[in-house]
C-alpha positions, 0 to 999 in steps of 0.5 A: 204403557203410554201416558195420557191426560186421564192417567196424569189426572188420576195420579195427581188426584191420588197424591193429593188425597195422600198429602194430608195423611203423610203430613199427619204422620210426620207431625208431632202429636202435640205440635200446633200452628205457631200463633200470631204475634210471635218473633223469630229467634235463633237458639244458641244455648240451652241454660236449663229445663226452663231457660234458653239463650237466643239471638235475634239479629245481633242481640243475645236474649236469655229467655225464661219459659213462661208458665212452667217451673223445672227443677233447679240444677242438681236435683231430681229430674233436673237433667232430664228437663234440660235434655228434654228442652235441648231435644225440642230447641237444638241449638242453631234451629229457629224458636218462635217467642210470644213474650209476656207483657211485663216489666224487666226481662219478660218470660216468653211462651216458645214454639220450636221449628216444628210448631211444638209449644215447648212450655206445654210439652215440658208440663204434659210430660212431667218435666216441669210444674205449671205456674200461674205467672200474672198478668199474662195467664192465657194458657193457665187452663190448658197448662193445668189440664196438661199437668193433671194429665202428667200427674195421672201418668205419674210421669217423672216429677210426679212418679214419687221417685228421683232420676238420680241415685243419692243413696249411700252404699251399705258399709261392708261389715267386717266378719266377727273372727271366730274363736279357736276351738278349745283344746281338750285340756278345758281351757277357754278358746284362744282369741287374738286379743283380749278385747275379743276375749272379753266380747266373747264373755271370757276373762280375766286370767291370772298368772299361775292360775289360768293357763290362758294367761300365757296367751296374752300380754300383761301390759301393766304387769299386775298379773292379770290379763283380760280384765273386764 
């Protein structure tokens, strides 16, 4: 069918109507526009859940995520938090930093290349706790609200469990040997050692008196074995 101007206008209008829906489906639910005042940097390394290394120009910077505290290395949920941060900030991608106005090495709010606020994401999904960082506490209410949701959902650090097993396997108990059934003569059961005989309540045995004496070694030669 030949294409005319009316057909072009209809197709163009339809595509324009569908574009917002397409963008909404492809954008993470917790993504937001990167705020003004951020600076771009390239992610080079994930140190742990709340610490990343970035490069700005030729300068390498270690960035502490502001307002969130994840578990220290070796503790419950530490590996999970580190993996989450690595997934949100893959090395080689762009991070947008909003650095607090504090002395020393100031912490930062960080957004990834898709506009996800990494600090907030870690709190919302139970990878870290919200902490108040003065004087920059502009996201305090938001972070506390996200933490309340994670607690209510019992996510990760709020689940009451650990993601790594630290339990020690129960020891395998050595079965107690069953005594040899007593022979028809009426003697006591025969054990492998005097210790086993004593543990079962048998002994002592005297030379020339008890036939069981011959079953065991009289180490001290006193004519008695399996003394209790």
